FIKOL-11553 format. One line per 2 residues: their letters; for each residue x, y, z of C-alpha. Coordinates in pm, 1 decimal, padded with zeros to 6 digits. Layout:
BEGIN
a) X,Y,Z ~ ...
***
This chain:
BEGIN
me) -02458.0,07737.0,12172.3 ~ -02523.5,07821.2,11806.9
lg) -02579.8,07521.2,11580.6 ~ -02569.7,07515.0,11204.6
lv) -02464.6,07363.6,10875.0 ~ -02177.3,07387.2,10630.3
tf) -02197.2,07286.3,10263.7 ~ -01941.2,07286.1,09985.1
ve) -02221.1,07207.7,09736.2 ~ -02058.9,06885.7,09620.9
tp) -02132.1,06812.6,09256.0 ~ -02101.4,06474.9,09076.5
in) -01808.9,06476.5,08834.6 ~ -02002.2,06320.7,08544.5
pp) -02373.8,06370.5,08617.0 ~ -02647.9,06295.4,08360.8
gg) -02690.5,06601.9,08142.1 ~ -02340.9,06733.2,08212.5
wa) -02171.6,06934.7,08484.8 ~ -02392.4,07243.3,08459.1
eg) -02709.5,07039.1,08492.1 ~ -02565.0,06860.3,08795.0
ar) -02470.8,07191.5,08957.0 ~ -02815.9,07333.9,08886.8
gr) -02973.5,07037.3,09061.4 ~ -02745.9,07078.0,09363.1
fa) -02838.5,07445.4,09393.3 ~ -03206.0,07351.5,09399.1
gi) -03121.8,07106.9,09676.3 ~ -02932.3,07350.4,09897.4
fe) -03213.4,07603.4,09872.0 ~ -03446.8,07341.1,10018.9
ev) -03186.0,07267.6,10285.7 ~ -03142.6,07627.5,10397.2
el) -03518.1,07689.9,10394.6 ~ -03573.1,07388.4,10618.7
ad) -03286.2,07483.4,10851.2 ~ -03430.2,07834.0,10880.1
ql) -03784.3,07713.5,10946.8 ~ -03668.6,07467.0,11215.1
gl) -03457.1,07720.6,11402.5 ~ -03095.8,07634.8,11323.8
dv) -02864.0,07931.7,11362.3 ~ -02612.8,07930.9,11075.9
ya) -02586.0,07818.1,10713.3 ~ -02236.6,07841.3,10562.9
vg) -02127.7,07790.3,10200.4 ~ -01774.4,07714.1,10084.7
eh) -01564.0,07864.4,09807.1 ~ -01383.2,07630.4,09568.1
hr) -01254.8,07645.4,09212.1 ~ -01271.2,07283.2,09098.6
ad) -01513.5,07044.6,08928.5 ~ -01633.8,06856.0,09236.3
fa) -01775.4,07166.7,09410.1 ~ -02026.6,07402.7,09251.3
vs) -01958.5,07730.7,09433.9 ~ -01679.4,07971.5,09350.4
ap) -01879.4,08279.5,09456.3 ~ -02034.1,08220.0,09802.4
av) -02185.9,08568.0,09833.4 ~ -02396.2,08509.7,09520.2
vl) -02533.0,08179.3,09649.7 ~ -02589.7,08321.1,09997.0
aa) -02784.9,08611.7,09847.5 ~ -03019.9,08358.4,09689.0
ca) -03044.3,08188.5,10029.6 ~ -03123.2,08524.1,10191.1
ar) -03424.3,08566.7,09963.4 ~ -03558.8,08229.6,10081.9
tk) -03501.3,08268.1,10458.0 ~ -03588.3,08499.9,10745.7
ri) -03362.0,08447.6,11045.5 ~ -03071.7,08207.4,10984.7
rl) -02724.1,08362.2,10966.7 ~ -02547.0,08328.5,10630.7
ss) -02171.3,08278.2,10611.1 ~ -01896.5,08180.2,10373.4
av) -01698.9,07869.4,10471.6 ~ -01451.6,07990.1,10372.4
tv) -01375.4,08299.6,10169.8 ~ -01025.1,08227.9,10036.5
ls) -00900.4,08572.8,10127.1 ~ -00542.9,08515.8,10007.1
se) -00661.2,08510.7,09643.5 ~ -00950.6,08758.1,09677.2
dp) -00955.0,09136.8,09673.9 ~ -01059.5,09267.2,10018.9
vr) -01248.7,09561.6,09869.7 ~ -01470.6,09331.7,09665.8
vy) -01508.9,09086.7,09954.6 ~ -01635.1,09363.2,10180.3
qq) -01864.8,09503.4,09910.8 ~ -02014.0,09163.0,09832.6
fa) -02082.1,09071.2,10194.2 ~ -02203.2,09421.0,10283.8
tl) -02452.5,09381.0,09999.8 ~ -02551.1,09039.5,10135.9
dl) -02588.7,09194.7,10480.0 ~ -02827.7,09456.8,10344.9
ls) -03026.9,09201.3,10145.4 ~ -03056.9,08969.1,10445.7
ng) -03140.2,09240.6,10699.8 ~ -02816.7,09195.9,10892.1
ra) -02748.8,08820.5,10873.2 ~ -02420.3,08807.1,10677.7
ei) -02084.1,08681.2,10801.4 ~ -01744.1,08632.8,10642.7
ma) -01546.4,08325.8,10741.7 ~ -01200.4,08406.4,10604.9
gr) -00928.9,08147.6,10555.1 ~ -00620.0,08070.0,10353.5
gs) -00795.9,07776.2,10186.1 ~ -00716.9,07404.8,10180.5
fi) -00694.7,07392.9,09798.6 ~ -00457.5,07592.5,09580.5
es) -00649.1,07625.2,09250.1 ~ -00745.1,07987.5,09312.4
fp) -00384.5,08108.0,09336.2 ~ -00273.1,08046.2,08976.1
lf) -00626.4,08121.2,08856.7 ~ -00603.9,08478.1,08987.8
gy) -00230.6,08521.7,08944.2 ~ -00106.4,08491.2,09301.8
pl) 00221.0,08312.5,09392.7 ~ 00195.8,08018.6,09628.9
dq) 00522.8,08110.6,09798.5 ~ 00342.8,08415.4,09944.5
yd) 00056.5,08204.5,10081.3 ~ 00060.5,08342.1,10435.9
el) 00183.6,08692.9,10353.8 ~ -00111.1,08741.9,10118.9
fa) -00359.4,08636.0,10383.6 ~ -00212.1,08854.1,10658.0
ek) -00197.1,09164.9,10440.9 ~ -00542.3,09120.4,10291.1
le) -00695.0,09055.1,10631.7 ~ -00543.5,09381.1,10752.4
ll) -00700.6,09566.0,10461.6 ~ -01038.7,09395.0,10504.3
la) -01050.1,09499.4,10869.4 ~ -00950.7,09856.1,10777.4
ir) -01236.3,09871.8,10525.2 ~ -01475.4,09731.7,10782.9
ad) -01372.7,09995.9,11036.6 ~ -01402.7,10313.7,10824.9
vk) -01582.4,10436.1,10514.3 ~ -01270.7,10618.6,10394.0
vt) -00960.5,10402.2,10383.7 ~ -00595.1,10494.8,10361.4
wq) -00380.2,10184.0,10352.3 ~ -00054.1,10060.4,10205.9
gk) 00092.9,09712.9,10188.8 ~ 00351.5,09524.9,09985.1
lr) 00136.4,09294.0,09771.6 ~ -00157.1,09514.3,09664.4
ap) -00195.1,09867.4,09530.8 ~ -00245.0,10123.2,09812.5
lh) -00564.1,10310.6,09892.4 ~ -00551.2,10686.2,09958.2
nq) -00859.8,10820.2,10135.0 ~ -01082.6,10597.2,09920.9
sv) -01449.7,10544.7,10010.3 ~ -01580.9,10188.0,10007.8
fp) -01953.8,10134.8,09956.6 ~ -02204.2,09988.5,10024.6
ra) -02172.0,09973.5,10402.0 ~ -02296.1,09672.1,10594.6
lq) -02602.0,09696.0,10815.6 ~ -02412.5,09525.9,11098.6
np) -02137.6,09734.7,11253.1 ~ -01900.5,09564.8,11256.7
lp) -01973.6,09309.0,10985.8 ~ -01867.6,08976.8,11147.4
vw) -01535.0,08844.6,11019.5 ~ -01435.1,08500.5,11147.9
ia) -01095.1,08341.1,11096.3 ~ -01117.4,07976.0,10989.9
vg) -00822.0,07744.2,11051.9 ~ -00738.0,07380.1,11006.3
gt) -00488.5,07369.2,11291.0 ~ -00214.8,07623.8,11215.5
pq) -00108.8,07782.0,11548.5 ~ 00005.8,08104.8,11379.7
sv) -00341.7,08162.0,11236.3 ~ -00505.6,08080.0,11569.1
ar) -00285.2,08327.4,11754.3 ~ -00350.8,08595.0,11490.7
ag) -00726.7,08560.7,11534.2 ~ -00701.9,08582.8,11909.6
yl) -00467.9,08881.9,11913.8 ~ -00694.5,09071.2,11672.9
gl) -01004.6,08984.7,11876.6 ~ -01169.8,08802.0,11586.7
pl) -01400.2,08499.3,11620.5 ~ -01227.9,08169.1,11541.8
ai) -01354.9,07857.9,11361.6 ~ -01150.2,07538.4,11390.2
ai) -01218.5,07270.0,11129.5 ~ -01160.7,06917.8,11261.2
ig) -01173.1,06669.2,10973.6 ~ -00937.3,06409.1,11116.2
gq) -00783.7,06295.0,11442.3 ~ -00905.8,06320.1,11798.9
pe) -01062.3,06645.8,11917.3 ~ -00840.9,06652.0,12228.3
rf) -00540.9,06710.6,12001.7 ~ -00695.3,07043.9,11902.1
gp) -00767.8,07152.4,12258.0 ~ -00437.9,07345.1,12293.5
la) -00546.7,07564.8,12000.6 ~ -00841.0,07693.2,12204.2
tl) -00603.0,07772.8,12489.7 ~ -00363.8,07949.6,12252.5
yr) -00653.1,08147.5,12103.0 ~ -00771.4,08275.0,12439.3
ea) -00419.1,08352.7,12559.4 ~ -00353.6,08553.6,12240.5
ak) -00683.8,08736.6,12285.5 ~ -00582.2,08839.2,12637.6
eg) -00243.4,08953.9,12510.2 ~ -00420.6,09162.2,12246.4
gh) -00633.5,09335.7,12510.2 ~ -00955.0,09137.9,12451.7
dp) -01167.2,08948.1,12703.1 ~ -01104.5,08578.0,12629.9
ak) -01441.3,08485.1,12778.3 ~ -01619.1,08690.8,12514.7
qp) -01437.0,08549.3,12211.7 ~ -01667.4,08334.0,11992.3
la) -01524.4,07994.0,11901.3 ~ -01673.8,07752.9,11647.6
in) -01590.0,07389.4,11581.7 ~ -01667.8,07265.3,11228.4
ch) -01689.3,06889.4,11164.5 ~ -01816.9,06631.8,10918.4
gf) -02137.9,06465.8,11030.3 ~ -02467.3,06301.5,10949.0
ia) -02772.2,06202.8,11154.4 ~ -03027.2,05926.8,11101.5
et) -03269.5,05742.6,11327.5 ~ -03008.3,05476.1,11403.5
se) -02630.3,05473.6,11415.5 ~ -02607.7,05204.4,11149.0
aa) -02835.9,05390.1,10908.0 ~ -02637.5,05713.0,10945.8
ad) -02310.3,05534.3,10870.3 ~ -02446.8,05341.8,10572.9
if) -02598.7,05653.8,10415.3 ~ -02300.2,05880.7,10472.0
yp) -02003.5,05650.8,10411.6 ~ -02018.6,05589.0,10032.2
gy) -02006.3,05956.9,09930.4 ~ -01764.9,06047.2,10209.8
se) -01525.9,05767.6,10115.9 ~ -01536.3,05849.1,09745.8
lm) -01465.0,06220.7,09792.0 ~ -01202.9,06190.0,10066.0
nr) -01014.8,05918.7,09877.9 ~ -01026.3,06119.4,09555.4
ig) -00877.2,06420.9,09730.9 ~ -00637.8,06191.7,09914.9
re) -00501.1,06053.6,09587.2 ~ -00426.9,06410.0,09474.3
rg) -00227.2,06470.7,09792.2 ~ -00053.0,06135.2,09817.9
wp) -00252.2,06005.4,10115.4 ~ -00314.2,05630.6,10158.7
pg) -00673.4,05520.8,10095.6 ~ -00912.1,05542.7,10389.0
tr) -01095.9,05229.4,10501.7 ~ -01435.3,05155.9,10652.5
aq) -01256.8,05052.0,10973.1 ~ -01095.3,05395.6,10998.1
fe) -01432.3,05556.2,10930.9 ~ -01591.6,05356.7,11210.6
ag) -01309.8,05454.3,11447.2 ~ -01374.7,05819.0,11362.4
rg) -01738.4,05773.0,11467.1 ~ -01637.9,05681.9,11822.7
kd) -01695.1,05922.5,12110.2 ~ -01342.7,06063.7,12085.7
gh) -01334.6,06062.6,11704.0 ~ -01381.1,06343.3,11452.3
lf) -01695.7,06221.0,11273.2 ~ -02041.0,06323.0,11401.1
vg) -02213.7,06035.5,11221.3 ~ -02481.1,05852.7,11414.3
sp) -02816.0,05866.4,11589.5 ~ -02941.5,06188.8,11750.9
dq) -02828.4,06067.9,12094.6 ~ -02478.7,05992.0,11965.6
vi) -02443.5,06332.5,11800.5 ~ -02571.2,06506.9,12114.6
ek) -02306.8,06321.5,12315.2 ~ -02029.2,06415.9,12072.3
il) -02120.0,06785.0,12052.8 ~ -02130.1,06804.6,12432.8
fq) -01802.9,06611.2,12459.0 ~ -01636.8,06866.2,12229.4
hs) -01791.0,07149.4,12428.5 ~ -01624.4,07009.8,12740.5
if) -01288.8,07035.6,12558.2 ~ -01323.9,07370.9,12382.9
nn) -01604.5,07556.7,12562.7 ~ -01705.9,07656.3,12209.6
tr) -01998.0,07885.1,12134.7 ~ -02086.6,07740.1,11794.2
sl) -02091.7,07394.3,11635.5 ~ -02131.5,07349.9,11258.9
lq) -02176.2,07015.8,11081.7 ~ -02117.2,06931.4,10716.1
ft) -02373.0,06669.6,10610.8 ~ -02272.1,06639.3,10243.8
vg) -01909.8,06531.2,10219.3 ~ -01951.0,06377.5,09877.9
pv) -02294.9,06300.5,09733.7 ~ -02570.3,06200.0,09977.1
ph) -02935.7,06135.2,09875.3 ~ -03119.1,06465.9,09908.7
dk) -03415.3,06327.2,10102.1 ~ -03175.6,06178.7,10356.1
vl) -03000.1,06515.7,10395.8 ~ -03333.1,06686.0,10465.7
rs) -03415.9,06422.2,10726.1 ~ -03073.5,06469.8,10884.5
ie) -03137.0,06845.1,10910.0 ~ -03475.2,06776.9,11066.9
lf) -03323.3,06547.4,11329.8 ~ -03043.9,06796.8,11398.0
at) -03291.2,07080.5,11454.3 ~ -03565.1,06895.2,11643.8
kv) -03375.1,06629.6,11842.5 ~ -03013.0,06734.7,11876.7
ap) -03031.9,07113.3,11901.6 ~ -03280.0,07139.3,12193.4
av) -03082.9,06890.6,12404.9 ~ -02747.3,07053.6,12331.1
ra) -02871.6,07405.6,12397.6 ~ -03033.1,07304.2,12726.4
ev) -02721.8,07127.4,12854.3 ~ -02483.3,07407.4,12747.6
as) -02710.2,07664.1,12912.8 ~ -02704.5,07455.0,13230.5
rn) -02323.6,07432.5,13220.5 ~ -02291.6,07806.0,13165.0
kk) -02523.2,07879.0,13455.8 ~ -02337.1,07637.6,13680.1
yg) -01995.6,07782.7,13602.8 ~ -02108.4,08144.6,13573.0
a) -02028.2,08180.6,13203.4
***
């Protein structure tokens, strides 16, 4: 089981000194986070792509390159690259460069995106949301497969025996498909034999179990061994010495951000009671003591048989020293117990 972190680099809307100063401070914070995660043996650090005031990163590869210079072993991924509004040539070039800089630690987590700001920003029509993703994924995989690319689609200019450089150190450069629950996207990932990341930010994990089954069935149909297909589960979480401390530290920023986004989308306000329900064993929030988070990760593993679990500790602003302590508890208390139990399960069932 690989264990790691996701960050969207949440930035206060009106910080002292202005937005740029607030973003600069957050970057300093995430560099400390990734350094600590690397030193303590976590496996993955993933950075999101957004184009709005409450998140600081619109160019994950740039931030991950800075992380690469500060780390030695942790894998570095986007979470996600909004491929529908990106150019696949530039995406490959950027992450191949990151792969070279990091000595083979780069990954692309490609998705359609949960926000729409990038589409008008880069001149793409929203009514071609899925078509853009499917076509650009096809091109990205073609670039990954061969130095010289001949390709033609409907929504982008064709390539005729064009060379794409630099080339990644890893062959192939890992490309994950990230989904929020769309069966079509899950089936596409499986059929193509690509690793899948399922983001669970609401509801009970059991509801998402059929997606793992669909993914593995599609992989088999596509001629791939379902047992060898990597599967990640990405969730919101936070760890402190006690359950109550974790909830009290995490809830204010989480509530503020989720309710702000909810107002944009017409959702009713979330309550503390709903938050507490989400912290239960069968809920979506990994917020609690180390023992509680161990239990929840292993509970999800029993549902999905996933190979990777990523937690997002900063969903809205959280005090930086508390985030560092949460990472420390994740790496030193949670990770060893989870890895030992998953290894035991795999040995028992011959995985």
